[in-house]
N, C-alpha and C positions, 0 to 999 in steps of 0.2 A: 557625523560617528564619528563614536565618543574610541577616542585612541585607547586602547589598553598597548598596558607597563609589563613586561613582561617578568617576572622574578628572581632573579642574579641565581645561575648555579652555585653547587655548596662550594667547588671550590672559586669562586671566585672572591667571595665573601668574607673579609678580612677575620678575623674571630680573635676576638680581645682575650680571649681568656689563654693565647697561648702567646699574644703578645705581652700579661701581664705576669705572664708562667719564665719564658723567657726572659724578662725583666727583672726577675727573684734568683733566677738562677743565678743571675748574672753578676745580682750586688752578691748574692750568699756565695758565692764562687771571690767572690771580691775582699769582700773578709777575710773568708781563711788562705789566701794567701798572705795579708797581712796579720796575719794572726802564726801562720808558722813562719814570716820573716822574720818573729820577735824571737821565735828559739830560744822560748819558755815549753813546748807540750814536752812532755817522756815519746821518745820513742816510742812506744803503741799509738797514745791522738797525736803524732804526725803523722803515721801510718793510714790512719784508718780517715783522719784529712785531708788527706793525699788522693787517697780515692775515695773518700767520697769528692776534691774536686777533678777528676776525669771525670767519672758520674756526670758532674755538673757542663764541665768543658765539651760530653760527649752532647750532650740535652740541647748545649747552646748554638753548635754550631752545626747539630742536626740543623733545625732552625732557620737559624743563621740558609742556607743549603735548601729547604725547604723557603721559605720567601723569594730564593734568587731562582727560583726554579719556574714561581710565579710571575717574577718582575716579568721572565724572558718571556711565560706563552699571556702574559697578561700586554706583552711588547708585540707580540707578530702572531696578533691572532688565528691567521691563515696559516698559520706554519702548524699543525697541530705537532706534530714530531719532533718539534723544536726540544723536547723534550728526550726523547731518545740521544738523540746531541751532549744534554746536560752528564757534566761532568765535575765535579766537587774538586774543592783545591783543599785536600787535605792533608796534615805535615805527617 
């Protein structure tokens, strides 16, 4: 009798585009911080950079929270309600 291989659930598959998007956001955030630290920007440009940085930070934080949740769920698949106990540490 041939063995059937089940297809992994959508939530169990690693999404390379999510990882790439996280890395891209982190790179852009690091670039923005370096640019702002130079102090060469006008106030308006600094505010725009800050706003963009906050958005990038939130995207990165959300991706990290999702990764942590996936690790918890994969680590203990017998406890599906472990996700209910998930409380991200946000600043």
